[in-house]
DRENDO-1510 file (C-alpha; in Angstrom, 1 decimal, always signed):
<recs>
REC; n; res; u; v; w
REC; 1; THR; -9.6; -12.1; -16.4 .
REC; 2; GLY; -8.2; -10.6; -13.1 .
REC; 3; GLU; -4.9; -12.3; -13.7 .
REC; 4; ALA; -2.0; -10.4; -12.0 .
REC; 5; THR; +1.0; -9.2; -14.0 .
REC; 6; PHE; +4.3; -8.7; -12.2 .
REC; 7; LEU; +5.7; -5.2; -12.9 .
REC; 8; ARG; +8.3; -4.6; -10.2 .
REC; 9; ARG; +9.2; -5.4; -6.6 .
REC; 10; VAL; +7.8; -3.1; -3.8 .
REC; 11; THR; +10.6; -2.0; -1.6 .
REC; 12; ASP; +11.8; +0.9; +0.5 .
REC; 13; ALA; +14.6; +3.1; -0.6 .
REC; 14; GLU; +17.1; +0.6; +0.9 .
REC; 15; GLY; +15.6; -2.2; -1.1 .
REC; 16; ASP; +13.8; -3.9; +1.7 .
REC; 17; PRO; +10.2; -5.3; +1.2 .
REC; 18; PRO; +7.4; -4.1; +3.5 .
REC; 19; GLU; +7.1; -6.1; +6.7 .
REC; 20; GLY; +4.0; -8.3; +6.5 .
REC; 21; GLY; +3.7; -8.0; +2.8 .
REC; 22; ILE; +1.0; -6.1; +0.9 .
REC; 23; GLY; -2.5; -6.9; +1.9 .
REC; 24; SER; -4.4; -4.3; +0.0 .
REC; 25; LEU; -4.0; -1.6; -2.7 .
REC; 26; GLN; -6.0; +1.5; -3.6 .
REC; 27; PHE; -5.4; +4.4; -6.0 .
REC; 28; ASP; -6.8; +7.8; -4.9 .
REC; 29; ARG; -8.4; +10.3; -7.3 .
REC; 30; ASP; -5.0; +11.9; -8.0 .
REC; 31; GLY; -3.4; +8.6; -9.0 .
REC; 32; ARG; -1.4; +8.1; -5.8 .
REC; 33; LEU; -1.1; +4.4; -4.8 .
REC; 34; PHE; -1.6; +3.4; -1.2 .
REC; 35; ALA; -1.1; +0.0; +0.3 .
REC; 36; GLY; -1.9; -1.7; +3.6 .
REC; 37; THR; +0.4; -4.4; +5.0 .
REC; 38; GLY; -0.7; -7.7; +6.4 .
REC; 39; ARG; +0.2; -10.2; +9.1 .
REC; 40; ARG; -0.6; -8.0; +12.0 .
REC; 41; THR; +1.9; -5.3; +11.1 .
REC; 42; GLY; -0.8; -2.9; +10.0 .
REC; 43; ASN; +1.2; -0.2; +8.2 .
REC; 44; LEU; -0.2; +2.2; +5.7 .
REC; 45; LEU; +2.2; +2.9; +2.8 .
REC; 46; ARG; +2.3; +5.1; -0.3 .
REC; 47; ILE; +3.9; +3.4; -3.3 .
REC; 48; ASP; +5.5; +5.2; -6.3 .
REC; 49; PRO; +3.9; +3.1; -9.2 .
REC; 50; ASP; +6.9; +4.0; -11.5 .
REC; 51; THR; +9.6; +2.8; -9.1 .
REC; 52; GLY; +7.9; +0.4; -6.7 .
REC; 53; ILE; +9.5; +2.3; -3.8 .
REC; 54; TYR; +7.2; +2.8; -0.8 .
REC; 55; THR; +7.0; +5.4; +2.0 .
REC; 56; LEU; +5.6; +4.6; +5.4 .
REC; 57; ILE; +2.6; +6.8; +6.2 .
REC; 58; GLY; +1.5; +5.4; +9.5 .
REC; 59; HIS; +0.6; +2.4; +11.7 .
REC; 60; ALA; -2.6; +0.6; +12.6 .
REC; 61; PHE; -3.1; -0.8; +16.1 .
REC; 62; SER; -1.6; -4.3; +16.0 .
REC; 63; SER; -3.7; -5.6; +13.1 .
REC; 64; ALA; -3.4; -6.1; +9.3 .
REC; 65; ILE; -4.9; -3.6; +6.9 .
REC; 66; GLY; -6.9; -6.0; +4.8 .
REC; 67; GLY; -8.8; -3.5; +2.8 .
REC; 68; LEU; -8.6; +0.2; +1.7 .
REC; 69; ALA; -11.4; +2.2; +0.4 .
REC; 70; LEU; -11.7; +5.6; -1.3 .
REC; 71; ARG; -14.1; +7.9; +0.5 .
REC; 72; ALA; -17.0; +8.9; -1.9 .
REC; 73; ASN; -17.2; +12.5; -0.6 .
REC; 74; PRO; -13.7; +13.6; +0.6 .
REC; 75; VAL; -13.5; +16.1; +3.4 .
REC; 76; ASP; -11.3; +19.1; +2.6 .
</recs>
């Protein structure tokens, strides 16, 4: 149905939610979960699916990350 099910809050190690909220989610081939934040914060995060704790990976240039995609042929 596409209905969402709440599992846990997404926070950093101090319990703070990501600035701008989560705008997109994508698992990679190894099961790691990545997220992009919205509202012009443009942060790329890695989320531990078991705990909901995120780690900041990097920043975009003053724009939201509205979509993430897995590259079909990854470059080693």
